TIKOL-392447 format. One record per residue (C-alpha): chain; x, y, z. Coordinates in nm, 3 decimals, padded with zeros to 5 digits. Example, Ala and Ser with C-alpha at 12.3 -4.5 7.8 and 13.67 -1.06 7.14 Angstrom:
BEGIN
A;01.230;-00.450;00.780
A;01.367;-00.106;00.714
***
This chain:
BEGIN
A;-20.604;-04.695;-09.501
A;-20.932;-04.818;-09.366
A;-20.984;-05.025;-09.071
A;-21.272;-05.261;-08.998
A;-21.349;-05.375;-08.651
A;-21.586;-05.692;-08.610
A;-21.799;-05.612;-08.297
A;-22.104;-05.783;-08.382
A;-22.114;-06.057;-08.105
A;-22.285;-06.031;-07.771
A;-22.001;-06.179;-07.574
A;-22.202;-06.475;-07.389
A;-21.889;-06.590;-07.197
A;-21.923;-06.244;-07.013
A;-22.299;-06.266;-06.914
A;-22.441;-06.121;-06.714
A;-22.238;-05.828;-06.808
A;-22.329;-05.853;-07.155
A;-22.715;-05.928;-07.125
A;-22.797;-05.583;-07.261
A;-22.462;-05.466;-07.388
A;-22.245;-05.591;-07.675
A;-21.890;-05.698;-07.570
A;-21.731;-05.408;-07.720
A;-21.945;-05.150;-07.504
A;-21.828;-05.295;-07.181
A;-21.649;-05.018;-06.982
A;-21.277;-05.019;-06.856
A;-21.170;-04.722;-06.666
A;-21.415;-04.494;-06.774
A;-21.395;-04.591;-07.165
A;-21.560;-04.880;-07.354
A;-21.349;-05.152;-07.509
A;-21.452;-04.991;-07.858
A;-21.328;-04.641;-07.727
A;-20.999;-04.792;-07.603
A;-20.945;-04.946;-07.947
A;-21.031;-04.608;-08.116
A;-20.807;-04.401;-07.889
A;-20.521;-04.599;-08.024
A;-20.609;-04.607;-08.381
A;-20.613;-04.243;-08.369
A;-20.253;-04.245;-08.329
A;-20.196;-04.460;-08.644
A;-20.216;-04.383;-09.023
A;-20.595;-04.469;-09.047
A;-20.814;-04.256;-09.226
A;-21.162;-04.431;-09.172
A;-21.298;-04.700;-08.928
A;-21.604;-04.884;-08.982
A;-21.725;-05.080;-08.696
A;-21.935;-05.390;-08.778
A;-22.220;-05.421;-08.536
A;-22.496;-05.680;-08.440
A;-22.605;-05.730;-08.088
A;-22.728;-05.421;-07.910
A;-22.607;-05.203;-08.213
A;-22.791;-04.900;-08.101
A;-22.572;-04.899;-07.810
A;-22.272;-04.907;-08.020
A;-22.407;-04.637;-08.259
A;-22.432;-04.387;-07.967
A;-22.058;-04.471;-07.894
A;-21.944;-04.392;-08.231
A;-22.176;-04.084;-08.250
A;-21.984;-03.931;-07.956
A;-21.617;-04.003;-08.130
A;-21.415;-03.693;-08.234
A;-21.105;-03.665;-08.402
A;-21.145;-03.987;-08.610
A;-21.371;-04.077;-08.910
A;-21.572;-04.359;-08.793
A;-21.926;-04.523;-08.893
A;-22.097;-04.844;-08.817
A;-22.238;-05.083;-09.057
A;-22.499;-05.334;-08.897
A;-22.493;-05.714;-08.972
A;-22.862;-05.831;-08.956
A;-22.773;-06.192;-08.930
A;-22.532;-06.155;-08.640
A;-22.740;-06.397;-08.444
A;-22.720;-06.686;-08.683
A;-22.352;-06.655;-08.816
A;-21.995;-06.646;-08.678
A;-21.754;-06.388;-08.792
A;-21.703;-06.537;-09.116
A;-22.069;-06.411;-09.196
A;-21.998;-06.069;-09.049
A;-21.703;-06.031;-09.276
A;-21.899;-06.127;-09.549
A;-22.148;-05.853;-09.475
A;-21.843;-05.601;-09.471
A;-21.724;-05.749;-09.803
A;-21.794;-05.410;-09.987
A;-21.596;-05.213;-09.743
A;-21.273;-05.446;-09.851
A;-21.240;-05.307;-10.200
A;-20.918;-05.134;-10.104
A;-20.621;-05.214;-09.865
A;-20.738;-05.228;-09.532
A;-20.689;-05.365;-09.154
A;-20.901;-05.603;-09.011
A;-20.957;-05.657;-08.620
A;-21.164;-05.833;-08.386
A;-21.375;-05.637;-08.161
A;-21.234;-05.777;-07.845
A;-20.868;-05.726;-07.926
A;-20.722;-05.436;-07.728
A;-20.375;-05.313;-07.842
A;-20.128;-05.019;-07.774
A;-20.079;-04.799;-08.106
A;-19.757;-04.934;-08.139
A;-19.875;-05.264;-08.231
A;-20.079;-05.144;-08.522
A;-19.803;-04.894;-08.629
A;-19.557;-05.190;-08.641
A;-19.806;-05.393;-08.844
A;-19.876;-05.109;-09.094
A;-19.505;-05.033;-09.160
A;-19.387;-05.380;-09.169
A;-19.209;-05.445;-09.490
A;-19.255;-05.773;-09.670
A;-19.386;-05.931;-09.986
A;-19.705;-06.106;-09.853
A;-20.050;-05.999;-09.972
A;-20.191;-06.037;-09.603
A;-19.992;-06.006;-09.290
A;-20.103;-06.115;-08.954
A;-19.988;-05.962;-08.633
A;-19.850;-06.246;-08.398
A;-19.711;-06.294;-08.074
A;-19.510;-06.567;-07.909
A;-19.525;-06.727;-07.541
A;-19.399;-07.036;-07.386
A;-19.738;-07.203;-07.341
A;-20.039;-07.211;-07.537
A;-20.409;-07.338;-07.459
A;-20.709;-07.451;-07.653
A;-20.862;-07.117;-07.689
A;-20.546;-06.954;-07.844
A;-20.564;-06.888;-08.227
A;-20.252;-07.066;-08.281
A;-19.995;-07.032;-08.599
A;-19.756;-07.242;-08.782
A;-19.494;-07.070;-08.957
A;-19.199;-07.114;-09.203
A;-19.017;-06.812;-09.134
A;-19.240;-06.515;-09.179
A;-19.486;-06.721;-09.400
A;-19.794;-06.838;-09.254
A;-19.875;-07.220;-09.308
A;-20.159;-07.261;-09.084
A;-20.398;-07.078;-08.831
A;-20.611;-07.246;-08.604
A;-20.704;-07.312;-08.242
A;-20.662;-07.703;-08.326
A;-20.317;-07.738;-08.412
A;-20.028;-07.960;-08.288
A;-19.871;-07.775;-08.003
A;-19.528;-07.914;-08.116
A;-19.534;-07.760;-08.421
A;-19.688;-07.411;-08.313
A;-19.457;-07.114;-08.342
A;-19.708;-06.818;-08.189
A;-20.065;-06.686;-08.203
A;-20.260;-06.452;-08.403
A;-20.376;-06.167;-08.211
A;-20.664;-06.082;-08.431
A;-20.522;-05.804;-08.632
A;-20.415;-05.823;-08.967
A;-20.337;-05.598;-09.267
A;-20.450;-05.658;-09.642
A;-20.269;-05.524;-09.957
A;-20.499;-05.448;-10.263
A;-20.445;-05.814;-10.391
A;-20.478;-05.943;-10.063
A;-20.817;-05.778;-09.998
A;-20.945;-05.914;-10.337
A;-20.806;-06.271;-10.250
A;-20.989;-06.259;-09.917
A;-21.317;-06.137;-10.053
A;-21.320;-06.399;-10.313
A;-21.263;-06.670;-10.061
A;-21.550;-06.497;-09.834
A;-21.771;-06.562;-10.141
A;-21.660;-06.920;-10.187
A;-21.698;-07.010;-09.819
A;-22.042;-06.857;-09.778
A;-22.177;-07.097;-10.036
A;-22.077;-07.392;-09.834
A;-22.330;-07.575;-09.590
A;-22.136;-07.477;-09.279
A;-22.057;-07.129;-09.353
A;-22.257;-06.983;-09.072
A;-22.028;-07.162;-08.826
A;-21.706;-07.063;-08.958
A;-21.447;-06.785;-08.837
A;-21.311;-06.567;-09.080
A;-20.964;-06.687;-08.990
A;-21.060;-07.031;-09.162
A;-21.045;-06.828;-09.480
A;-20.703;-06.706;-09.391
A;-20.597;-07.051;-09.317
A;-20.682;-07.169;-09.646
A;-20.519;-06.865;-09.831
A;-20.220;-06.924;-09.635
A;-20.183;-07.267;-09.848
A;-20.148;-07.035;-10.139
A;-19.812;-06.879;-09.998
A;-19.972;-06.526;-09.981
A;-19.992;-06.475;-09.591
A;-19.709;-06.354;-09.386
A;-19.653;-06.283;-09.015
A;-19.548;-05.971;-08.834
A;-19.409;-06.034;-08.468
A;-19.533;-05.783;-08.226
A;-19.332;-05.953;-07.911
A;-19.287;-05.718;-07.623
A;-19.580;-05.473;-07.722
A;-19.910;-05.466;-07.511
A;-20.215;-05.620;-07.623
A;-20.490;-05.828;-07.492
A;-20.797;-06.001;-07.584
A;-21.122;-06.007;-07.383
A;-21.314;-06.367;-07.411
A;-21.436;-06.403;-07.043
A;-21.435;-06.246;-06.690
A;-21.096;-06.334;-06.607
A;-20.982;-06.155;-06.931
A;-21.205;-05.863;-06.844
A;-21.045;-05.807;-06.539
A;-20.701;-05.834;-06.654
A;-20.765;-05.604;-06.956
A;-20.840;-05.331;-06.697
A;-20.469;-05.357;-06.567
A;-20.348;-05.350;-06.935
A;-20.520;-05.049;-07.086
A;-20.472;-04.820;-06.784
A;-20.093;-04.834;-06.901
A;-20.204;-04.656;-07.215
A;-20.395;-04.390;-07.029
A;-20.095;-04.143;-07.028
***
């Protein structure tokens, strides 16, 4: 199984920390965000990791070159400054010709999260790791489900219908990978393609009944969007150090 990490963005909401560093390179207790991700991926049934880079890619390349015990390489997205992550996925589409895991470069998770997702048994071609909580805010990537079937995923959903959130981690079976790359090609032909998130493609595929959810409630994860998230992430990852 291959893992693809989307780490092309600068993370402008974390300026000035990201003035010269991509968000995934920011240090937390002696390791970069990317190294924390890789440390947990090492504990899972993953054969190869591709880190899709963009801003300050040379720093990411240096981090990856120093990784041991895991087959990791980078893939540069030359149009990172002009596109959101739908375009980054499109740049990596030739790496999606077999079953794979896709994750955001700012999603941190303990190994048990990915292990649960990889072992989760359902009939869906694509499965999102999801969590639930009492309240959701505008920045949460919210979901609406029917049982385990995903109906909608978006930041703009009716809160009264929301059943959880996507944590930015998902797995694709072979047919799911084919459906996703076909959808990427279709959407990149649209006039607004460079402004879209890849989860808008997942949202469209959900309407075809091929996307499911895997709850990871109770397991440890966090995302790093802004300074408050970054400070909180330090408290989260230190729990995994042992």
